[in-house]
Phi, psi and omega in degrees: 000112187286316186267143172296145178263152174250119182262118176249130177252106186282138180188183172255151176291154171099149179300331183298335183253004185319305180252035180274166175298322183291346181260013181306312175306311179294317178304314184290319179291330171305302183298324174296319181295322175293337176271347183059107185303147177293344170223143185306137180204158169268114179258125178221150175242113175302140173255031171257167175283153190316310177300352181244018185310318189301325183300318179286323180293321186292341183284332187256327180258107196258355177209167180299328179290317186293320184293344175295342176262010182265132173246126175248116178266124179211162166296153177213116187276001175268359177238139180290158177297135179100351174252149171209173187204137179269136168216167181213139167071017185264167176281179185290338182065023186092353178289114184295325179292326180278324172307316178298315180293318176300321185296310183293314183277354184054037182198146171256002185281077178209160183273139181232135163254106187263121188243124190294137170231004184288142170292164181224168179274169177300338182268359176095001180281142185303133177227070187293140170298148182232142188099140187302307185295323183292312176307309183299309184305323181291306182291333177276356181280154179285162177280140173295154181314314181290327176286323175309311180299313177301319175298319181297316177301322185277337178312307183299325178293321179291328175292321179290328174284322178295326179292327180286325177295323184289316189279302189267346185087154188299321187289327173291322173300318181292313171308327180284316193255334185286000000 
């Protein structure tokens, strides 16, 4: 990959949101910064609320071509906690932060590292919350201790994945980790 990547970790600003599920992207980019990525990248945390993420991203990403070197790390309610997926050029899937970015950049051609936050049944089946208020309360809620532990255990793998995207590019990283 010839161009340096810009990595945005999505979340909400302020201490009240610090350890919430919706701040998973910001937490992971902060963890990556602490580990020092193996290849140069610009790591950013928007200081806008999630639904306005596009405003912050658009200040840095000025063209559709530049968007192809953008990595957005965010929580995903369509994946179980402990799972993640790399995607490129996909719709927002209902994630309002990603929706805001697509709208402001006028393209969905950017890399996403989607980190699962959804609960599962004991058999491992996805058990997503239903209803606007229930979903909002869930994503803005803090991780339970067992969930926090699961995320902490997953963090090194997510950092390895981001490093792979930086070093090898998203298609190879996708083949390796998805």
